[in-house]
N, C-alpha and C positions, 0 to 999 in steps of 0.2 A: 320680769320672770318670762319667756317663753313664751304656746302660747300652749306646747307639751306640757310644760310642767302646772301651768294653770290646770288641765285636763286631770292629769292626774292628782294632785290635792284639790279640785272637787270629786276624784271619784270613789276620792281617799272618804271627803267629806261624808259623803251621800254612805257611805260605806258602815260609815262613824255612827252616822244616826240610824241607820235602820237595823242593823247586826243584834248586837249583842241586845243594846234598851230593850228591843221588840220579844225575845228569847227570854228576856229576863219580862218584861210586866203578861204575858205568857200565860208564865205561868209561879203567876198569885206571888207577889214579891214579899218579900217582909221588906221593912223599913232601908235597909244599906242597902240593898237590892236597887229599891227607888232610886235613892240618894243617889249609888252609882249611871244608874240608866239616864236620873238627868245630867248629870251633871257630864257624862259623855256624850249628849245627844249638845249640850252644848256645845261644848269642846267641836265637834264635827261644824253646825251650824256656826260656828264664829273661825271656821276654817272654809267654807265656801263662801264665807261677805267676804276675808280678809282677800281670796281670790276671784274675788268675783273686782272685788276694788280700785287693783291692784292697773297702774295705768303700764302702755307700752316703752321701750324701754328710749328712750329719746335718741337720734341719729347719731350718728359720730358726729363728732365738730368738724370741717378739713380744715386742716391746717392754716395757720392763720405766715405768707408769705415774708417771707427774713432781706436785709439789704438784695440790693444787685448790689454786688461786687465787681468791680470792672479794674482792667491793667490797660493804659490804651496808652500808644508811648512811647514807652518804660528804655530807659540808659542799659546799656553795659554792665554784668554782672560776670565776676569770675570766682571762681572758687578751688582754693590752692591747699594742699598740704593735709588732705581729708575736712574742707570746708564744702556747705551745700552754697550754687547759687544760682534764684531763682529771681526773674522773673517772668511776671504775671500777678494770679489769683494764688494764696497755697490754703486749702481745708484742710491740716491736717487729718484723717483720717473719717474723710467724706465730712465734717464739721456743718454746722446748718446749716441755713434752708435760705432758700430767694433761690436766684439766679447769679451765674459767673463767668464774667464777657474775658476774652484777652483778644487783643487786635494789637500787631504792628508794634509783635512784643524788641525787647532790647537780646544783640547778644547774650548766651548766657556761655563760659568756659569753665570748667572742669579742668584741674593739673593738678599733677602724683594721684597714691594712693587712699582708699576710704572720700573721694573729691567725689562734690552733684552738679549737676547743672539744669535747670531746663526751663522751658518758654509758655506759656499760655499759664492753665490751670494746674493745681499740682494736689490731687485726690489723698496722696502716703504718706 
């Protein structure tokens, strides 16, 4: 719970403890009003204690690094007639964590409509 919410709950708890029960008790309460005042005061005190006992949020965990992908000295790749050729590291949609490295990748060629070729790191 944030510090702002803690303060808000404490203020509401204090207001609940002193507002209506105080008015009821100053006006010669009957049994119902006395019980209502007691319940309301107990609820306000419980909210106060609850707010005071809340722990601060835990710090966010740092992401665990993923594997280190690498492509070094890869061979030649050909994509023809709508095919795809890639020499290197592919992470579709940028999926995964960790590092990616491509060195001295091979030649990639694409021939024909809809074909694609790439070298290095592909996040598409």
